[in-house]
N, C-alpha and C positions, 0 to 999 in steps of 0.2 A: 654847227654842222649843217651843210646844205643838203636838203633831202634829195634823194634820187628821183628824177622824173621818170614816170612809168607810162606805158601805153595803157590807156584805160578803156575797157569795153563797157559801155553803159547799159548793155542789155539786162544784166542782173538788177540794176537800179530801176529800170523801167518796170521790170516784172515785179520787183518788191513793192513799188508804188501801187501797182494793180492789185497785188495781194492785200495791201493795207485797205484799199478801197472796198474790197469784198470781205474785209475783216478776217482774213486768213493770216493772223499775226505770226503763227509759227513758221509758215512758209516765207513771209516777209523777212523774218529774222534770219533764217537760213540764207536767203539771197544776199542780204546785207553782209553777212559774215563771209560768204563766198567771194563777193566783190572785193572786200577789204583784204582778204587773204592774198589777193593778187595786186592790190593797189593800196598799200598801207599809207601812202602819202597823198591820197586823194582827200584833201581837206574838206571839200564840199560834201563828199559822201560821208566822211566822219561826222560832220555836223548834222547831216540829214538823219543818219542812223541814231545819233545822240538824241535828237528830238523824238524820234520813234521810241527809244528806250525810256525817255522821261515820261512819255504819255502812257507807257505800259508798265510803269511802276518800278523801273530799274535805275534808280538815281546814281548808284555807283558807276554803272556802265556809262551813263550820260556824262558824269564828271570826267572820266578818263577820255572819252571820245572828244568832248569839247576842248579839254585841255590840250590834247594832241593837235586838234585842228588849229587852235590858237597858236601853238608853238610853230606849226608849219606856216601859217599865214597870220601873223599877229595883228591885233587891233581891229578885228571885225566886231562892230558894236553889237550886232544881233547875236553873234555867237557868245560874246561875253555876257550878255544879258541872260541867255539860256543857261550858261554855266552857273550864273548866280542863282537861277531858279533850281537847278539840280542840287546845288549846295544847300539851298533852303530845304528842299525835300529831305536832305540828309541831316538836317538840324544844325548845319554849320553856317550860322547867320553872320559871323564875323567876316569870314572869307567871301560869303555871298555879297555882302555890302561892298567889299573891295572890288569885286567883279562888276557889279552894277555901276559903281563910281567910275571905273575904267571905261565902261561902255558909254557913259555920259560924256566923259572927257573926249572920247572919240567922235561921238555923235550927240550933241546937246539936245537934240529933239527926239531922242529914243524914249518913247513913252513907256515901253516895258521895263527899261532900266530904272526910270523914276519910280514906277510902281513897285519894283523889287526893293528899292531903297526904302520905300514906305513900309513894306512888310518887315524889313529888318528893324526899322525904328519901332514898329509895333511890338516885335518880339522883345525889344529892350524897354518897352513901356514908355517910350519918349513920344507921347501922343502929339505934341505940337510939331515936332520934326516930321512925324509921320504924315500929319495933315499937309504940311508944306510939300513933302515929296509927292503925295497923291494929287495935290493941286497942280504941281508941275506936270505930272502924268496926264491929267485931264486936259491941260492946255495943249499938250503935244498930240493927244488923241483926237481933239475936236469933238464933234457931235456924232461921230460914227458909232457902230455897234460896240466898239471897244470901250466906249465911255461908261457904259452901264456898270460893270463890275468896279470900275474906278470910283464912280460916284458912291457906291455902297460902302467901300472902304473909307473914302474921304469923309462921308457922313459919320461913320463910326468913330474915326479918329477925332473929328471935331467934337462929337459928343463927349468922348473920354477926356478931351483936353479942356472941357468946360464951356465950349461955344455952342450952346443949344440952338441958337438962331441960325448959324451957318449949317449945322447938321440938318435942321428942318428944311432949309433951302435945297440942300443937296438931295435929300430924299424926294422932294417934289420934282426936282430935275430928273431923277431916275424914274419917277412915276410917268413923266411925260414921254420918256424914251421907251419904257416897257411896262405899261400899266398892269399887265396880266402875269408878269413873271413871279412865280411862287416865292423865290428867294426875297423879292422886294417886300411882299406882305409880311413875312416873318421878321425881316430887319426893321421895318417900320413899326411893327408891333413892339419889338424890344425897345425901340427908341421912345415910343409913347409911354411904355411902362417906366422907363428911366426918367421921363419928364412928367410923371404923375398924371397920365391920362389913361387910366386902365379901362374905362368903358369903351373908348375908341380902339384901344388895343385888342379888346376882346373880340370885336367884330372881325378884325384881321386874323386873329388866331383861329377863330371858328372856321373862317374860309380856308385856312391852311389845313385844318383837320379834315375837311371834306376830301382833300386830295391825299393826305397821308395821315390816317387816323391813329396810327400806333408809333409815331416817331417820338422817342423820349424827349428830345429838346423842345419840341412843340408842346407836348403834354406838360412839360415843366413850366413853360411860359403861361399855359392855361391855369395851372395851379397858382402861379404868381399873380395873374390877373384877379383870380377869385380872392386871394388874400388881400390884395390892395382894395378890392371892392367890399371887403368885410365879411365875405362868405367863407369862414375858416373851415366849416364842416365839409363843404364841397371841395375846397382846396386840398384837404387831407385825403379825400377820396381819390382825387386825381393823382396825388402822390402815391397812394396805394396801388393805383393802376400801373404807374411807372415801375414800382417795385416788383410787380408780377411779371412785367414784360422784360425788364432789364435790371435785375436785382444788384444791389451792392455798390451803386455809384454814389459819388460824394455830393454832387450838386443837389439832387433831390433830398438828401439828408439835411443839407444846410437849409434848404427851403422849408423842410418840415419843422426845423427848429424855429424859423421865423413865423410859422403858423401857430406856434404854441405861445400865445401872447398872455401876459399877465404874470404877476408875482407867483401865483399858485403853480405856474408851469415852468418856473425858472430852472429847476433841476432837470426836468425833461428836455427843455430847450437846449441847455448846455450839453446834455448827453448826446443829443443829435449833432450838435456842432462839433463836439469832440470826435464823434464817429466819422463825420465828414473830413475833419482835419487828418485823422489817422489814415483814411483812404487816400487823400491827396498826398500824404507823405509816402505811402506805399507806391503810388504812381509817379513819384518825384515831381509832382506839380507844386513846387515850393511856393510860387507866387500866390496861387489860390489858397494854399494852407495859411500863408502869412496874412492874407487879407481877412480871412475869417477869424484867425487868432486875434488880430487887432480889434475886430468887432467884439469878440468875446471879452477881451481884457478891458476894453472901454466900459463894457457893461458891468464887469466884475473884476476889478484889478487885484482882488485877493484870491482869485481862483487858483488853487494849487495845481489842479489838473491842467489848466490852461498854461501855466508857467512850465509845467513838466513837458507839455507838448511843444512849447517854444524851445525848450532845451533840446528835444529830439530833432526839431527842425534845424536848429543851429548846428547840431552835431552832424546831421546829414549834409550840411553845406561845408563841413570841415572847419567850422568856426568854434574851435574847442573852448576858448576863453568865454565867448558869449554863451555857449551851451552851459558851462559850469555856473555862470552868473544866473541864468534862468532857473537852473535846478536849485540853486541856493535860495532864490526867491520863493520857489514852490515849497521848500522845506520850512522857510520862515512863515509862510501862510498857513501851513497845516502839517504839524509833525506826525500826525496819524496817517497821512498819505505817504505810502512807502515806495511808490514807483520812482519818484524823483531822487531820493537818496540812493536807491539801487542803481539808477542810471548814472548818477554822479560817481558813486563808488567804482562802478565798472570803468567809467572813462578815466578816472584817476589811476586805477590799476593798470589799464592798457598804456597809460603814459608813464608807467613805472614810478608813480608818486605814491608809494605804498603806505607810508605813515598817514598821509591825508586820507587815502581810501579807507584805511582801517578805522580812523576816527569817525568818518561819516557813517560807515556801515554799523559800527558798534553803537553809535548814538541812536540810529534808526531802529535797530533790531530789538531794542527794549520795548518798542511799540507793537511788535508782532503778537497777534492773538492766536494761539494755537487752536482755540475753539471756533474761531471765525476766520477762515482763510481770507487773506487780503491780497490785492494786486501789489506785486512788488516784494512780497514776503519771500517767495521762493528765490527770486534773484538775489535778495540780500544774503540768504543762507549760502547760495552758490558763490557769491563773491567773497564771503567770509571764509569759505572752504578754500578757495583759490589763494587768498592771502595767507591763510594758515600753512598751506603747502609751500608757498614761496618763502616763508620764514623758517621752514623745516619742521613744523608741527604737524606731522602726518596724522597722528591720532586725533588731534583737534579738528583737522580738516574732515576726517571720516565721520566724526560726531556731527559736524554740521550737515554733511550729506545725509546722514541717517535721519535727520529731523525733517527731511523734505517730504516724505510720504504723507505725513500728517497735514501738510499744507496744500494737498491737491495739485501736484504739478501736472502741467499739460505735456504732450509728447515732446515739444521742442525743449522744454525745461528738463525733462527726463534725459533727453539726448545730451545736453550739456553736462548734466550730472554724471552720466555714464563715462564720458571722456575724462572728466575730472577724477572720478573714482579710479579709472584705469591708470592715470598718471600716479596717483597716490600708491596704488597697489604695486605698480612697477617699481617705484622708489623703495618700497618695503621688501622687494624681492619675491612678491607673491605673483608668480608668473601666470598660473592658471586663472587666478582671480582677475588679474589685469587683462588677460586676453578675453575673458568673458565680458568684462566691462566694455572693452573696445569693440567687440563684436556687437554688443547691444547698441552702443552709440552709432556705429556704422549702419546697422539695420534701420534704426530710427531716422537716420539721415537719408538713406537711399530710397526707402519706400515712397515718400512723397515725391521725390525727384523722378522716379520711374513712372509714377502715375501721371506726372505732367510732361514727361519726355520719353514716351514709349519709342520703341524701335531700336535700330542698330547703334553700336558704339561709334559715334561720329568721329571722335579724335583718332581712334585706332583705324577707322576706315580711311581717314585722310592720310595717315602715315603709310598704310598699305598701298594707297594709290601712287604715292611718290616712289615707294620702294619698287613697285612694279615697273615704273619708268626707268629706274636706275639699275635694273638687272643686267643690262648691257653697258655700253659706253656712251649712253645718251648725252651726257654733258659735253663730251668731246665733239659732238656734232653741232653744238650751239653756235649761232652766228656770232662771230667776234665783234666786240664793240670797240671801235677805234676812236682816238682823239678825245677820250673822256677827260674833263678837267679834274684836278685834285678835289678831294672831298674833305670834310671836316675830320678831325681826329676822333674816331669813335671806336670803342671796344664793346664787345658783347659778352656779358657775364652769363654763362649758361651752364647746362649740365642736366640735372633732374631735380625736381623738388626734394627738399630735405637733404641736399648734398653739401650744405654749408655756404650757399650763395648769399644768404642774408648776412652771415658773419663777414664774408669778404666784402660785401657791399658797404657795411658799416665801417670796416677798416679803411677802405679806399676813399670813402666819403670824407674822411678826416684829412685827406691830403688837399692842400690848397690848389693844386693843379688838376684836380679831378672833380668833375660834377657827376656824382653817382645818382642815377634815377632808378628808383626801386619799384619794379613790377607795375609799371604804368602801361596803358595800351598804345605804346608808341609804334611798335611794328604793326599793330592793327591798321594804322593809317596806310602802310604799304600794302597790306593784304586787301583792304577795301579797294584800292586802285587796281591791284593785280586782278582781283575778281571781276572788275569791270572791263577787263580787256577781252576782246573776242578770242574764244578758245579756252579761256579759263586756266586756273592753276592746276597742275604745274606746267602744262604744255607751253604756256606763253614764255617760260624762262628761256626757251630755245631761240625765240625770235625778237625779244625786246632789243631796242636800239638805243642810241645816245639820247634821242628825244625822250623816250620812255624813262631812261635812267634819270634824266634831269627832272622829270615830273615826280618820280618816286623819291628822289632826294629832297625835293621841295616839300612834299607831303610829310616826309620824316622830320625835317627841320621844323616845320610848323607844329608837329605833334610834340617835339622836344620843347619848344617854346611854351606850349600850353601846359605841359606837365612838369614844369620846374626847371627847364634848362636855362643856362645863362648865356648871354651874348658874347662872353669873353672867349674868343677863338683860341686863346692860349691854353684853355682848359680842355682836357679830355672829356668827352661824354662817355660815361660808363652806363650802358643800358643793361640792367639786370632783369632778366626774365628767363628762368631755367628752361622752359619748354621751347625757347627759341632755337634750341639744338636742332629741332626738326626743320627749321627755316634757314639753315646755314647756307644752302645753295642760293636762295634769294638774296640774303644779306651780302654774300660775297659778290653776287652779280651787280648789286647796286653800289656797294662799297668795297671795291677790290683790294684796297689797302687796309681794310678794317682788321683789328686784332680780336681774337677770340680767346677769352679766359674760360677754360673748361673746368668746372668744379667737380671733383671726384670724391667719392666716399665708398666704403665697402658696399657692394650691391645689396647684400642682405640687410645691412643697417638702413640703407635708403628705403628699401621696400617696407621693412618693418616700421620705420618712422612715418612713412606716408600713411600706412594703415592705422597708426595710432593717433593721427592728427585730425582734429575737427576742422575741415575746410569749408569755405563757402562754395557750394557745388556749382560747377559748370560742366560742359561736355568733357573736359579733361579731368577735373578733380573728382567727378563721379566714379572714375576708375579706381579710386583709392579706398573704396568702401568694402572691398573683398581682397584677400591676398591673391587669388588667381588673376583678377583683373589688374591689380597693381603690378604683378610680375609680367603679365603680357605686355602692358604699356611700357614698362622699363625695358624689356628685351627689344621690342620693336623700335623704341626711341633710340636705343644704343646702336641697333643695326643701321638705322637711317643715318645717324651721326657718323658712324664709321664709314659708310658708303660715301658721304659727302667728303670726308677726309681723304679717302682713296682717290676720288675723281677730281677734286679741286685743290688748288694750291692755297689752302687756308693757312693763315698765320696764327698758330694755336700755342697757347701756354697752358699746360695741364697742372692743376694745383690740387693736392690731396688734402681733404679735411683733417685727416689724422696728422699730417705734417704741420698744418697750421697750429693745431693745439699742442703738439709736442715740441716744435722748433719754430716758434712764431717769427723771430727776427730773420733767420736765414730764408725762410719760405717767403715772407712778405718782401724782403729785399729782392729776391729773384723776380717776384711779380712786378715790383716797381721798375726794375731794370728792363723787363719785357715791354712795359708801357713807356719807357723812356722818361721816367720821372725819378727824382732823387728820393732816396730813403730819408725819412724823418723820424726822430726818436718818439715824437708825440703820437705816432701811429699806434703805439702800444696803449694809448689812453682812449681808444675808440669807444669803450663802454661808457666813459664819462660823457663823451659827446653824444652818444646815443641817448643817454638819459636827458641831456639838455634839449634834444630834438623834440621831446614830447611823444605824441602818438606815432607808433611804427605799425604800418598796415600789413604786416605779414605774421603768420603763426609763430615766428621765432622771436617775437618782441621781448619775451622774457629772457631768453638766453643771451641775446646780443647786448642787453643792458648790464650783463655781468662780465667780469674778467673771463679769460679763457675757460671754456666750459668743457670738461673732459668726461663727464659721466656717461655720455652717449656712445663713446667709442666701443665698437664690437659688442654692443648690447644684444645683438641678435643671437649670440651664443647661448644666452639664457633661454631664448625662445626657439632653440634649434628644432625641437620636435614639431613645432607648427610650420616651420619653413622647410623641413625635410622633403616634403613632396615637391617643392619647387626648386630644390638645389640643382637637379639636372638642367633646368632652363637657365639658371643663373651661373652655373659653374664656368661656362666659357668666358663670361665677363669677369668673374673673380680672377681667372687666370690671365686674361688679356690685360686687366688693369693692375696686375702685380700684387694681388692679395692672396694668392694661393699659399705662400709661405709666411704670410704675416700672422700676427697673433690671432686675427679673426679669420684666417683662411679656412676653407672647407676642403675636406678630403676628396 
């Protein structure tokens, strides 16, 4: 599509530059937006605004603006390089490297592109390739001011690749360029420490401390210097200082362990290292955790705690087999250590390998000492309770839960126990007891979340914002997008959490022509780009054009590839994410031929099931910890979905959970026909295929591994007195969705 040429008034741009010069960034931003509102195809202004956004910490905006500029005027090396840096800021090193490589192909002497490629290689720990890229950047930059940061990175890459001589030469070259630069002193000090020259490093570190006396990274290198010089007492004092200034960080704990030299300090050293590893796992710095684990296991290959941590690391990386292997090694090293068998039993249970999980847990629980609480003991009892419930032994499961109090459970363990007790009491028909247990579990879940996330309900506020725009006929004023090319076959499986979407996903994933992707942040790639557009969401839906749609489709396709999509264009992509109901307008705008599979279930059952489920909290799932919040989110979500359906020509197939479980063949046949794929008899065997898949990362992993599960239909009737106050809000949806005269209808 050829962009429309516009008459551009540069006055706003001139004034924006002046505002930047006087550091009035808010004014500059408003002027850029004002200019681009009248001149969306001004590629130079887009790129200039992008650089401003990148420098003011808005990587998403920079990615969109530079992507649009490149679409309007392809192949500008400088823009491509800046786009690469914006992607690096966003953590997308794979696509950043592609952009930098494209910039170099266009302009082989583009120093910033070579530097960006070097950063991408450093992220991948390919130090030799990083050194080569930084060397190319240095040659392109010459001896100007841009050479200094390149030299520092080049020296670091050479050091890490094992070329100490080259690293030293590059540090000396940097010294000649900027001898008084504080960053140089710190970098050289770290180099000298890595090359066993702590006395020389100490002088540089002390010089740094005169400028910034309380900077934790510099204090850490001071402690490291002292350790290497043999002054362990002072080194520990400096580490204590870091803990007072910035408590809880991993690297100081790792260094503290290295200061505890000698066999008499082995246990304390390993405790410090394990604390550091745990912190790095929490921060998702898996490379740092792995490096220290390797060091610990070299020193003590029989450390059960280290092998347990290795299992946690592998599990975090979704390497389930490697995690199980590590946990089995931990068990072989020390049968008295209970964390590893508890972790292994939980992993096996989540993968629906119940006999294996039972064997691991039963073997380990014989080592539980009720008089001396042990790490892992509570988790073992919890997993045994879960396994007992799943084989139908509710009394045995409750006995396991009753044993927990004597083991000193912490709040998180009490939370899990409360949800498990609620499920058991629900299965026994003890409605009051079940509700009390679920209320406790939700309270223990919500309190820490609210402490960390005070303020308004963000998900509900976002829905209200869109509903306000849809009160009139706003979508009918949207700019039409003409000449759009066809898009891939994509269907969105949505509805509301606990409406049977996981069941449908497992059924359809059994079909050879459907690639079902379950609750991955694929549409988040669209939202990241949308939020980067001037004006913000939802306003930008009215003005996006063919160029924007092309960018959004590419972002979506990239996310599909990352999260398990196949390149086979003959296969449907089925994107299952229930709350995408609220994004139907955006999805239709980008994929006008998309099909929407709307999963429906009795509103009262949905609300109750959400309330009874232990979710990993985020802004949306935090609404499910109270019945009033759950009902409010359900009602407003359905209102927004209904408005999208009224205002847009969505291609929708509604499928009721109750119909799936009562009349599977006919219901799924109709769904296959909607998607244009043939019915296959082996779709009935979805539970076998779910078992073969291993871990299923949704709360419904238990149910979808079974044949059709009917126990939850109209369960809400037993809990009617708790839902009675909310029926007036839910009744319109009970009637609209055809449940008023069903077995679970409400008067």
